[in-house]
C-alpha positions as CSV (number, residue, x, y, z in Angstrom):
1,M,202.4,-327.0,29.9
2,Q,205.4,-324.8,29.2
3,A,205.1,-322.8,32.7
4,A,205.8,-326.5,34.4
5,N,208.9,-327.4,31.3
6,R,211.5,-325.9,33.1
7,L,213.6,-327.7,30.5
8,Q,211.7,-325.4,27.7
9,K,211.5,-322.3,30.0
10,S,215.7,-322.0,30.7
11,L,215.7,-323.0,26.5
12,K,213.4,-320.0,25.5
13,A,215.2,-317.6,28.2
14,S,218.7,-318.7,26.3
15,S,220.3,-319.7,29.4
16,P,222.0,-323.1,29.9
17,A,219.8,-325.9,31.0
18,Y,222.0,-328.5,33.0
19,G,220.8,-332.6,33.2
20,G,221.4,-335.2,34.8
21,W,221.8,-339.0,32.8
22,Q,219.6,-342.0,34.2
23,M,220.9,-345.8,33.0
24,L,219.5,-347.5,35.8
25,P,216.2,-348.5,36.6
26,G,214.5,-347.3,39.9
27,T,212.6,-343.9,40.8
28,N,214.4,-343.9,44.3
29,L,217.5,-343.6,42.4
30,T,215.5,-341.2,40.2
31,R,214.3,-339.1,42.9
32,V,218.2,-339.4,45.1
33,I,219.3,-337.7,41.5
34,C,216.5,-334.8,41.2
35,R,216.3,-334.2,44.4
36,A,220.8,-333.5,44.7
37,S,220.9,-330.4,43.2
38,T,218.5,-327.3,42.8
39,N,220.0,-326.2,39.6
40,M,219.1,-329.8,37.9
41,D,216.8,-328.6,34.7
42,W,216.5,-332.0,33.0
43,L,216.8,-335.9,33.3
44,L,217.6,-337.9,30.6
45,V,215.7,-341.6,31.0
46,D,218.3,-343.4,28.8
47,L,216.0,-346.4,26.7
48,E,218.5,-346.6,24.1
49,H,221.7,-347.7,25.5
50,G,220.6,-347.9,29.3
51,N,218.9,-350.8,31.3
52,I,215.2,-349.1,31.1
53,S,212.1,-350.9,30.4
54,D,209.0,-349.2,29.1
55,D,207.1,-349.4,32.1
56,S,210.2,-348.2,33.6
57,M,210.5,-345.4,31.8
58,H,206.9,-344.0,32.5
59,E,207.9,-344.6,36.4
60,I,211.0,-342.3,36.4
61,V,208.8,-340.2,34.2
62,A,206.7,-339.6,37.1
63,A,209.4,-339.6,39.2
64,A,211.2,-336.4,38.0
65,A,208.4,-334.6,37.1
66,A,207.0,-335.0,40.4
67,C,210.5,-333.6,41.9
68,G,210.2,-330.8,39.4
69,V,212.9,-331.7,37.2
70,S,211.6,-332.0,33.2
71,P,212.1,-335.7,32.4
72,V,213.7,-336.2,28.5
73,V,213.3,-339.7,26.9
74,R,216.0,-340.8,25.1
75,V,214.5,-343.6,22.5
76,V,216.0,-346.2,20.9
77,D,215.3,-345.3,17.9
78,G,213.0,-342.8,16.0
79,Q,210.2,-344.5,15.5
80,D,206.9,-343.5,15.4
81,W,205.8,-345.9,18.4
82,M,208.8,-345.4,20.7
83,I,208.5,-341.5,20.2
84,K,205.0,-342.0,20.6
85,R,205.2,-343.6,24.1
86,A,208.3,-341.8,25.5
87,L,205.8,-338.9,24.7
88,D,202.2,-340.5,26.3
89,S,203.9,-341.0,29.7
90,G,204.3,-337.2,30.1
91,A,207.7,-337.0,29.4
92,H,208.7,-332.9,28.8
93,G,210.8,-334.0,25.6
94,I,212.4,-336.5,23.8
95,L,216.1,-336.9,22.3
96,V,216.1,-339.4,19.2
97,P,219.4,-340.6,18.7
98,V,221.5,-341.4,15.1
99,L,219.1,-339.2,13.2
100,E,221.1,-338.4,10.3
101,T,218.9,-336.6,7.1
102,V,216.3,-333.8,6.5
103,K,214.1,-336.9,6.0
104,D,214.3,-338.3,9.2
105,A,214.0,-335.3,11.2
106,R,211.1,-334.7,9.2
107,N,210.1,-337.9,10.7
108,V,210.7,-337.7,13.9
109,V,208.4,-334.1,13.9
110,R,205.4,-335.8,12.6
111,A,205.2,-338.2,15.0
112,S,205.7,-336.3,17.8
113,K,203.2,-333.1,16.7
114,F,199.4,-333.3,16.7
115,P,197.3,-332.3,13.9
116,P,197.5,-330.7,11.7
117,M,201.4,-330.5,12.5
118,G,201.9,-334.3,12.7
119,T,200.0,-337.5,13.1
120,R,200.3,-338.2,16.9
121,G,197.5,-339.7,18.2
122,F,195.6,-338.2,21.5
123,E,195.8,-339.9,24.7
124,P,196.7,-337.4,27.6
125,L,195.9,-339.6,30.5
126,L,198.6,-340.0,32.1
127,A,200.6,-337.6,30.2
128,V,198.3,-334.6,32.1
129,E,200.0,-335.4,35.6
130,K,203.3,-334.7,34.6
131,F,202.7,-331.0,33.8
132,V,201.3,-329.8,36.9
133,E,202.0,-326.3,38.4
134,Q,203.0,-325.7,42.1
135,H,203.1,-322.2,43.6
136,A,204.8,-322.5,46.7
137,H,204.0,-319.2,48.3
138,S,200.0,-319.6,47.7
139,G,200.2,-323.3,48.0
140,Y,198.3,-323.1,44.6
141,V,198.5,-326.4,42.4
142,K,196.9,-326.3,38.9
143,E,196.3,-328.9,36.9
144,L,196.6,-329.7,33.7
145,S,193.4,-331.0,31.3
146,G,193.4,-332.8,28.6
147,R,192.2,-330.6,26.3
148,E,194.9,-327.9,27.2
149,Y,197.5,-330.7,27.1
150,L,196.3,-331.1,23.4
151,E,196.3,-327.4,22.5
152,Q,199.6,-326.9,24.1
153,A,201.6,-329.9,23.7
154,N,202.9,-329.3,19.7
155,D,204.2,-325.5,21.2
156,S,205.7,-327.0,25.0
157,L,207.6,-330.1,24.4
158,V,211.6,-330.4,23.8
159,I,211.9,-332.1,20.5
160,A,215.9,-332.9,20.6
161,V,217.8,-335.1,18.0
162,Q,221.2,-336.1,18.1
163,I,223.9,-335.4,15.5
164,E,226.4,-338.0,15.8
165,T,228.0,-339.3,12.3
166,Q,229.7,-338.0,9.0
167,L,226.4,-338.0,7.2
168,A,224.6,-335.8,10.2
169,L,227.3,-333.3,10.3
170,E,226.8,-333.1,6.2
171,N,222.9,-332.1,6.6
172,V,223.1,-330.6,9.9
173,K,222.5,-327.4,8.4
174,E,219.0,-328.5,6.8
175,I,218.2,-330.7,9.5
176,A,218.5,-327.4,11.8
177,M,215.8,-326.0,9.6
178,V,213.0,-328.3,9.5
179,P,210.0,-327.1,11.6
180,G,209.7,-328.7,15.1
181,I,213.2,-329.6,16.0
182,D,214.1,-327.6,18.6
183,V,217.2,-328.5,19.8
184,L,220.6,-330.3,18.0
185,F,222.3,-332.7,20.4
186,V,225.9,-333.8,20.2
187,G,227.7,-337.1,21.3
188,P,231.1,-336.5,20.8
189,F,232.1,-339.7,21.6
190,D,230.3,-341.2,18.8
191,L,230.6,-338.1,16.6
192,G,234.2,-338.2,17.4
193,V,234.8,-342.4,16.0
194,S,232.1,-341.4,13.4
195,I,234.6,-338.8,11.8
196,G,238.1,-340.6,12.6
197,H,238.9,-338.4,15.3
198,P,237.9,-340.5,18.5
199,I,238.5,-338.9,21.7
200,V,241.5,-340.4,23.3
201,G,242.6,-340.0,27.2
202,G,239.5,-337.9,27.2
203,E,240.6,-334.9,25.2
204,M,239.3,-334.2,21.9
205,D,241.3,-332.9,19.2
206,E,241.0,-329.8,17.2
207,T,239.0,-331.4,14.2
208,L,236.7,-333.0,16.6
209,E,235.9,-329.5,18.6
210,L,235.5,-327.7,15.0
211,A,233.0,-330.1,14.0
212,I,231.2,-330.1,17.4
213,Q,231.4,-326.2,17.1
214,S,229.9,-326.4,13.7
215,V,226.6,-328.1,15.3
216,Q,226.2,-325.4,17.4
217,E,226.5,-322.6,14.2
218,A,223.8,-324.5,12.6
219,A,221.7,-324.5,15.3
220,S,221.7,-320.4,16.0
221,D,221.6,-319.9,12.3
222,A,218.0,-321.8,12.5
223,G,217.0,-319.7,15.8
224,I,216.9,-323.1,17.5
225,T,219.2,-324.9,20.5
226,A,222.6,-326.8,20.9
227,G,223.1,-329.3,23.0
228,I,226.1,-331.5,24.2
229,Y,226.6,-334.6,26.2
230,C,229.2,-334.0,29.3
231,D,230.3,-335.8,32.3
232,S,230.8,-332.9,34.3
233,G,229.7,-330.0,35.4
234,R,233.2,-328.0,34.3
235,D,233.2,-329.4,30.7
236,A,229.2,-328.4,30.5
237,K,229.7,-324.9,32.0
238,G,232.8,-324.5,29.5
239,W,230.5,-325.4,26.5
240,A,227.9,-323.5,27.9
241,A,230.2,-320.5,27.2
242,K,230.8,-321.9,23.4
243,G,227.0,-321.8,22.8
244,F,225.2,-324.9,23.8
245,L,222.5,-324.6,26.4
246,M,220.9,-328.2,27.0
247,N,224.0,-330.0,28.5
248,S,224.4,-333.1,30.6
249,V,226.3,-332.6,33.9
250,M,226.4,-336.2,35.2
251,T,225.4,-339.6,34.9
252,D,224.5,-341.8,37.1
253,M,226.8,-344.7,36.4
254,I,229.9,-342.9,35.8
255,G,228.9,-340.8,39.3
256,L,228.4,-344.0,41.3
257,R,231.7,-345.6,40.1
258,E,233.5,-342.6,40.5
259,A,232.0,-341.9,44.0
260,V,232.4,-345.1,45.2
261,S,236.1,-345.5,44.1
262,Q,236.5,-342.3,45.7
263,S,235.4,-343.6,49.0
264,F,237.5,-346.7,49.0
265,N,240.4,-345.2,48.1
266,S,240.3,-343.1,51.0
267,A,239.8,-345.6,53.2
268,K,243.2,-347.1,52.2
């Protein structure tokens, strides 16, 4: 499983893992996004704010995995059944929004892990095909068995939680230390509003930058990864230089709007 999880491989190597962000449904869109760049490591399937249903999520996860890109599902909330649906679809990881306390973090880990570490129920039929190892030179394909999924899932899936409120920021060091949490992920816009320092005109002030950096420091002290939402490759690369390694680069709705606007403006 670890060999097929492109996101986890990058994070374990302490290398930046750059991702796309899909809010709109459709596997044709998924394939276009995933095949647009060879350095896309993961694709976020956004159930929280996107226009994506449960059945669409299953199809998008499969399409991304087939393209060799790790599908990560942002669930609507950290409820057990939502986490179960995302992981059973074959997602290589999850992102849980609005996590604020150590108790919240422990609940996420419990729902994400098989016993004895957690309470996740076992049914791998849909998940195993999303972890196929393909070897280009030999043509060899290794399919994952249900038993292998059970034995490896606890160590091979990326569990990320979003730090986006004042309360989460106050508890971030303790949250980072919860066993089973792999990534502290920052949503700069939400965090800025929560702490009273919203991003204005695309620029963040020093207070917000320091708050964001405190998340990276908490992750580093705990030996886990920090990630951040970005709208551009330049921003993603800049934050990678500051220690953030799971960084988004492009959101479909933003990228589509910019591409259409640029093309039509050039036609004037």
